[in-house]
C-alpha positions in Angstrom: 0.0 0.0 0.0 2.9 2.3 0.8 4.3 1.8 -2.7 0.9 2.3 -4.4 0.4 5.6 -2.5 3.9 6.7 -3.5 3.2 5.8 -7.1 -0.1 7.7 -7.2 1.7 10.7 -5.8 4.3 10.5 -8.6 1.4 10.2 -11.1 -0.2 13.3 -9.9 3.1 15.2 -10.1 3.7 14.0 -13.7 0.2 14.8 -14.9 0.1 18.3 -13.3 3.6 19.2 -14.5 2.9 18.2 -18.1 -0.4 20.1 -18.0 1.1 23.3 -16.6 4.1 23.2 -18.9 2.0 22.7 -22.0 -0.4 25.4 -21.0 2.6 27.8 -20.7 4.2 26.6 -23.9 1.0 26.9 -25.9 0.9 30.6 -25.0 4.5 31.0 -26.1 3.8 29.1 -29.4 1.0 31.5 -30.2 3.4 34.4 -30.0 6.2 32.5 -32.0 3.7 31.6 -34.7 2.7 35.2 -35.3 6.3 36.3 -35.1 7.6 33.8 -37.7 4.4 33.5 -39.9 3.7 30.0 -38.8 0.0 30.5 -39.5 -2.8 28.6 -41.1 -4.4 31.0 -43.6 -8.1 30.7 -44.5 -8.5 29.0 -47.9 -10.4 26.3 -49.7 -12.4 24.2 -47.3 -11.0 25.8 -44.2 -13.7 27.5 -42.2 -11.7 29.8 -39.9 -12.0 33.5 -40.7 -8.5 34.7 -39.8 -4.9 33.3 -39.9 -4.4 30.9 -37.0 -1.2 29.7 -35.3 -0.5 26.1 -36.1 2.4 25.3 -33.7 0.1 23.5 -31.2 1.9 20.3 -31.8 5.2 21.9 -30.7 3.7 22.7 -27.3 2.5 19.1 -26.8 5.7 17.5 -28.1 8.1 19.6 -26.0 6.0 19.5 -22.8 5.5 15.7 -23.0 9.2 14.8 -23.7 10.5 17.4 -21.2 8.5 15.8 -18.4 9.4 12.2 -19.5 13.1 12.8 -19.8 13.2 14.9 -16.6 11.3 12.2 -14.8 13.6 9.4 -16.0 16.7 11.4 -15.2 15.4 12.3 -11.7 14.4 8.7 -11.0 17.8 7.3 -11.9 20.0 9.9 -10.3 18.3 11.8 -7.4 15.7 9.6 -5.7 16.9 8.0 -2.5 17.4 4.3 -2.4 14.5 2.4 -0.8 12.3 -0.5 -1.7 9.5 1.5 -3.2 12.1 3.6 -5.3 13.6 0.3 -6.5 10.3 -0.9 -7.7 9.7 2.4 -9.5 13.2 2.2 -11.1 12.6 -1.3 -12.3 9.5 0.0 -14.1 11.5 2.8 -15.6 14.1 0.4 -16.9 11.4 -1.9 -18.3 10.5 0.7 -21.0 13.5 3.0 -21.1 15.1 1.0 -24.0 11.9 1.7 -26.0 11.8 5.4 -25.3 14.6 6.3 -27.7 12.6 4.6 -30.5 9.4 6.4 -29.6 11.3 9.8 -29.4 13.1 9.4 -32.7 10.0 8.3 -34.6 8.0 11.0 -32.8 10.5 13.7 -33.9 10.3 12.5 -37.5 6.5 12.6 -37.5 6.4 16.0 -35.8 8.8 17.4 -38.4 6.7 15.8 -41.3 3.6 17.5 -39.9 5.4 20.8 -39.4 6.7 20.9 -43.0 3.3 19.9 -44.3 1.7 22.8 -42.3 4.2 25.3 -43.7 4.7 24.1 -47.2 1.6 22.0 -48.0 3.2 18.7 -48.9 1.6 16.3 -51.4 -0.2 13.4 -49.8 2.4 11.0 -51.2 5.3 12.9 -49.6 3.4 13.1 -46.3 2.7 9.4 -46.4 6.4 8.7 -47.1 7.3 10.6 -43.9 4.8 8.6 -41.9 6.3 5.4 -43.3 9.8 6.5 -42.1 8.4 7.2 -38.6 6.6 3.8 -38.5 9.8 2.1 -39.7 11.8 3.7 -36.9 9.3 2.6 -34.3 9.3 -1.0 -35.6 13.1 -1.1 -35.8 13.1 -0.7 -32.0 11.1 -3.8 -31.6 7.5 -2.4 -31.6 5.0 -4.9 -32.9 1.5 -6.1 -32.3 2.1 -8.9 -29.9 -0.7 -11.1 -31.1 0.5 -11.1 -34.7 4.3 -11.2 -34.0 4.4 -14.9 -34.7 3.1 -14.5 -38.2 6.4 -13.5 -39.7 6.4 -11.0 -42.5 2.6 -10.8 -42.3 2.8 -9.7 -38.7 5.2 -6.9 -39.6 2.9 -5.7 -42.4 -0.1 -5.7 -40.1 1.9 -3.7 -37.5 3.1 -1.2 -40.1 -0.5 -0.7 -41.4 -1.8 -0.3 -37.8 0.7 2.5 -37.1 -0.2 4.3 -40.3 -4.0 3.9 -39.7 -3.9 5.3 -36.2 -1.6 8.2 -37.3 -4.0 9.2 -40.0 -7.1 8.5 -37.9 -6.2 11.2 -35.4 -5.1 13.5 -38.2 -8.6 13.0 -39.7 -10.5 14.0 -36.6 -8.6 17.3 -36.3 -11.6 18.9 -37.9 -13.2 21.2 -35.3 -11.6 23.2 -32.5 -10.7 20.9 -29.6 -12.0 17.8 -31.3 -8.7 15.8 -31.8 -7.2 17.2 -28.5 -10.2 16.2 -26.4 -10.8 12.8 -27.9 -7.1 12.0 -27.6 -7.1 13.2 -23.9 -10.1 10.9 -23.1 -8.4 7.9 -24.9 -5.2 8.4 -22.9 -7.0 8.6 -19.6 -8.9 5.4 -20.4 -5.6 3.8 -21.4 -4.1 4.9 -18.1 -7.0 3.2 -16.3 -6.2 0.0 -18.2 -2.6 0.1 -17.2 -3.6 0.3 -13.6 -5.7 -2.8 -13.9 -3.0 -4.8 -15.7 -0.2 -3.5 -13.4 2.0 -1.6 -15.8 2.8 1.6 -13.8 5.6 3.1 -16.0 3.4 2.9 -19.1 0.7 4.5 -17.0 3.1 7.4 -16.2 3.9 7.9 -19.8 0.2 8.0 -20.6 -0.5 10.5 -17.8 2.4 12.8 -19.1 0.8 12.7 -22.5 -2.7 13.2 -21.1 -1.4 16.1 -19.0 0.1 17.8 -22.1 -3.2 17.4 -24.0 -5.1 18.9 -21.0 -2.8 21.8 -20.8 -3.3 22.5 -24.5 -7.1 22.1 -24.6 -8.0 25.5 -23.1 -6.1 27.2 -25.9 -7.6 24.9 -28.6 -11.3 24.6 -27.6 -13.7 26.8 -29.5 -12.9 29.7 -30.0 -9.4 28.3 -30.5 -6.4 30.6 -30.2 -4.1 28.0 -31.7 -4.4 24.9 -33.8 -2.7 21.6 -33.4 -1.7 21.6 -37.0 -0.6 18.4 -38.7 2.5 18.6 -36.6 0.2 18.0 -33.6 -2.4 15.7 -34.9 0.1 13.4 -36.6 2.2 13.3 -33.5 -0.8 12.5 -31.3 -1.8 9.6 -33.7 1.8 8.3 -33.7 2.0 8.3 -29.9 -1.4 6.6 -29.6 -0.2 3.8 -31.9 3.1 3.5 -29.9 1.3 3.3 -26.6 -1.1 0.7 -27.9 1.9 -1.5 -28.8 4.0 -0.6 -25.7 1.2 -1.9 -23.4 1.3 -5.6 -22.8 -2.3 -6.6 -22.3 -3.2 -9.3 -19.8 -6.7 -10.8 -20.1 -7.1 -14.2 -18.5 -8.4 -17.0 -20.7 -9.0 -14.7 -23.7 -5.9 -14.3 -25.9 -7.3 -12.5 -28.9 -9.7 -10.4 -26.8 -6.9 -8.0 -26.3 -7.2 -6.9 -29.9 -10.4 -5.1 -28.9 -8.8 -2.9 -26.3 -7.0 -0.4 -28.6 -9.8 -0.5 -31.2 -12.3 0.5 -28.5 -9.9 3.1 -27.1 -9.7 4.8 -30.5 -13.3 4.1 -31.5 -14.0 7.7 -32.6 -10.9 8.2 -34.8 -11.3 4.8 -36.3 -15.0 5.3 -37.0 -14.3 8.7 -38.5 -11.6 7.3 -40.8 -13.6 4.3 -42.0 -16.8 6.3 -42.6 -14.9 9.1 -44.4 -13.2 6.7 -46.7 -16.5 5.0 -47.5 -18.2 8.3 -48.2 -15.4 9.5 -50.4 -15.1 6.3 -52.4 -18.9 6.2 -52.8 -18.7 9.7 -54.4 -15.7 8.7 -56.6 -13.3 10.8 -54.6 -9.8 9.7 -53.6 -9.6 8.7 -49.8 -6.8 11.2 -49.2 -8.7 14.1 -50.8 -9.7 16.5 -48.0 -13.3 17.6 -47.5 -15.8 18.6 -44.7 -17.5 15.3 -44.4 -15.8 14.1 -41.2 -17.8 12.8 -38.3 -17.8 16.1 -36.4 -18.7 18.0 -39.6 -21.6 15.6 -40.2 -22.8 16.2 -36.7 -22.9 19.9 -37.4 -24.9 19.3 -40.6 -27.4 17.4 -38.4 -28.0 20.7 -36.5 -25.5 20.7 -33.7 -23.2 23.7 -33.1 -19.5 23.2 -33.4 -19.1 23.0 -29.6 -22.0 20.6 -29.1 -20.6 18.3 -31.9 -17.2 18.2 -30.2 -18.7 17.5 -26.8 -20.9 14.8 -28.3 -17.8 13.2 -29.7 -16.2 13.4 -26.2 -19.1 11.4 -24.8 -18.8 8.7 -27.5 -15.1 8.5 -26.9 -15.7 8.1 -23.2 -18.3 5.4 -23.8 -16.1 3.3 -26.1 -13.2 3.9 -23.7 -15.1 2.6 -20.7 -16.1 -0.5 -22.8 -12.4 -1.0 -23.5 -11.6 -0.9 -19.8 -14.4 -3.4 -19.2 -12.8 -5.8 -21.6 -10.0 -6.4 -19.1 -12.5 -7.8 -16.7 -14.2 -10.4 -18.9 -13.5 -13.8 -20.4 -13.8 -14.7 -24.1 -17.6 -14.8 -24.1 -17.8 -11.6 -22.1 -15.5 -10.0 -24.7 -17.8 -11.1 -27.5 -20.6 -9.3 -25.7 -18.4 -6.2 -25.3 -17.7 -6.3 -29.0 -21.4 -6.5 -29.8 -22.1 -3.5 -27.5 -19.4 -1.5 -29.3 -20.9 -2.5 -32.7 -24.3 -1.5 -31.4 -23.0 1.9 -30.4 -21.5 2.5 -33.8 -24.6 1.1 -35.5 -26.9 3.6 -33.6 -24.6 6.5 -34.6 -24.4 5.4 -38.2 -28.2 5.0 -38.4 -28.8 8.4 -36.9 -26.4 9.9 -39.4 -28.0 8.2 -42.3 -31.5 9.1 -41.1 -30.6 12.8 -40.7 -28.8 12.9 -44.1 -31.8 11.2 -45.8 -34.2 13.7 -44.2 -32.0 16.6 -45.4 -32.0 15.1 -48.9 -35.8 14.7 -49.0 -36.3 18.2 -47.6 -34.0 19.6 -50.3 -36.0 17.9 -53.1 -39.3 19.2 -51.7 -37.9 22.8 -51.4 -36.7 22.5 -55.0 -40.1 21.5 -56.2 -41.8 24.3 -54.3 -39.5 26.9 -55.7 -41.4 29.0 -58.3 -40.2 28.9 -61.8 -38.1 31.8 -62.9 -39.8 34.3 -65.3 -38.2 35.2 -68.6 
C-alpha cells in the first residue's frame, strides 16, 4: 500500500507538471507563430476566418518529452534508495530502452507535420514521412504482440496499424478541440487500463501525454487561439499507436480479446476514418482528398453547433473507452458481448447519421419542387 500511495503521488506530479508546462508553452507558441508567420491561412475548405497559429503540436511535443526525460533522469540519479524507489526504477528500466525509438519516430512525424503545415506537402510525400516514422518505431522492436508470430505478415499488419492510427487522429482534427479532447479521453482510459493490468511506468507515460493534452485544450477549444496543426495531430496519432503496442495486455483466458482494447480506445478516430473513406469512395473521390465530411462535420450538418458536436464526440469516446476498460475484466464470451455492445453503439450513430442525411436530402428535393419557376 505504501508503494501504491507513492506511485499515485508521482502520477499526480507527472500529470500536473505536463499540463502546466504545455499550458505555458501553448501561449508561447502562439506568439512565436505570429512572429515567424507559422500561420494557417483561410483558404479552400478551411472555415476559420483569420490566420491561426499552427504550432500547437510543438507545445504538446516539448511538454511531454520534457516531463518524461526529466522524470527518468530524476528517478535514476536523485531519488533516495528504498524498496519503493527500487520498484519504480525497475518499471522505468522496463520501458527505457523503447523510449529512444518512440522519441526518434515522434520527432520525425512531428517534423513531417510541421513541414506539411508550412509548405503543404503532397499526400504521397506526407505518407512517405509517416512510413519513415513507422519504420523507426518498428526497428526498436515495436510490434502487435498477437501477430508477432506471423512472420512477415505480422510486420505488415503492425506497419499498417501504425499508419492507420496516425491518420485516424489526423482526420479528426476537424473542429476546435476535437482531436485534442478525444485523444485526452483515450489516454485517460488507457491509463486506467494500465492500472488494472499493473504496468505503472506505461501509465506514467500516458499521464504525461494526457497532461500535455489537457494543458493545450483550453487554448484549442472553440474559439481556438491556436491549432494543433498536422505537426500536432500526426504526433498524437503516432503516440497513440506507440502506446497501444508498448502496453502488454493481460486478459485471463482470452488471448485475442486484447485486440479489442486499442480498437475500442480509439473508437471515434477509427469510425471517423472508416466512414470518411466509405463516403469518399462512394462519391468517386480519392480517400486522401480532404473535405468537410468528417464525423464532427456531419454532426454539425445534423443541426449541432461546433461545440456541441465536439462535446458529443467526447461522450462517444468516453463510452467506447469505458467499454475497452471493461474488456480487461471479462473472459472470451464476455468480450464477445463487449464487441457486440461496441458495434451496437457504432450502429446507432451510423443509423442516426443516415436518417438525418436522408431527411435533409428529401427536404432539399421538396424545397426545389416548391421553388417558383423563374420568369423570362
